[in-house]
C-alpha positions in Angstrom: 48.4 -14.1 81.4 45.3 -15.3 79.5 43.8 -16.8 82.7 44.2 -13.4 84.4 42.2 -11.8 81.6 39.5 -14.4 81.8 39.3 -13.9 85.5 38.8 -10.2 85.1 36.2 -10.8 82.4 34.2 -13.4 84.4 35.5 -13.8 88.0 32.7 -16.1 89.1 33.7 -18.7 86.5 37.5 -18.3 86.1 40.6 -18.1 88.2 44.2 -17.3 87.7 46.2 -20.4 86.8 49.2 -20.3 89.2 51.7 -23.0 90.2 51.1 -22.2 93.9 47.4 -23.1 93.7 48.3 -26.2 91.6 50.8 -27.3 94.2 48.4 -26.6 97.1 45.7 -28.7 95.5 48.2 -31.5 94.8 49.3 -31.4 98.5 45.7 -31.5 99.7 45.0 -34.5 97.5 48.1 -36.2 98.8 46.9 -35.7 102.4 43.6 -37.2 101.5 41.5 -34.1 102.2 40.7 -32.8 98.7 38.0 -35.3 97.9 38.9 -35.3 94.2 41.7 -35.6 91.8 44.3 -32.9 91.9 45.4 -31.1 88.7 48.6 -32.2 87.1 51.4 -29.8 86.7 54.2 -28.0 88.5 56.1 -24.7 88.4 57.2 -24.2 84.8 54.8 -26.8 83.4 51.2 -25.9 84.4 48.2 -27.9 83.3 46.0 -27.0 80.4 43.7 -24.2 81.7 40.4 -25.8 80.7 41.4 -29.1 82.2 42.4 -27.2 85.4 39.0 -25.6 85.5 37.2 -28.9 85.2 38.9 -30.0 88.4 38.9 -26.6 90.1 35.3 -25.4 89.7 33.7 -28.4 91.4 36.1 -28.0 94.4 35.1 -24.3 94.8 31.4 -25.2 94.4 31.6 -28.0 97.0 33.2 -25.6 99.4 30.7 -22.9 98.6 33.3 -20.3 97.6 34.0 -18.3 94.5 36.9 -19.6 92.3 39.0 -16.5 93.0 38.5 -16.7 96.7 39.7 -20.3 96.7 42.6 -19.3 94.6 43.7 -16.7 97.1 43.4 -19.1 100.0 45.4 -21.8 98.2 48.1 -19.3 97.2 48.4 -18.1 100.8 48.6 -21.6 102.2 51.2 -22.5 99.7 53.2 -19.4 100.5 53.1 -20.4 104.2 54.7 -23.7 103.2 51.4 -25.7 103.6 51.4 -26.3 107.3 49.5 -29.2 108.8 47.2 -27.0 111.0 
């Protein structure tokens, strides 16, 4: 809930902490395409928000997208069961 409030307050700097995005980043790291460490956590045991942002923001910056846009894409890819292509 707090991450949602921070995202509304400063959407360029924050994103919603969601297990789907965490799992998607973990899967991308496992496949060797993330280019960085993945955040630790899982459904029911999410990572610390500030630690998550330390990993998440550089990924969004490297991709040239806003944090919230990356979050939406990761969520959608996870919801689609993370297909190969």
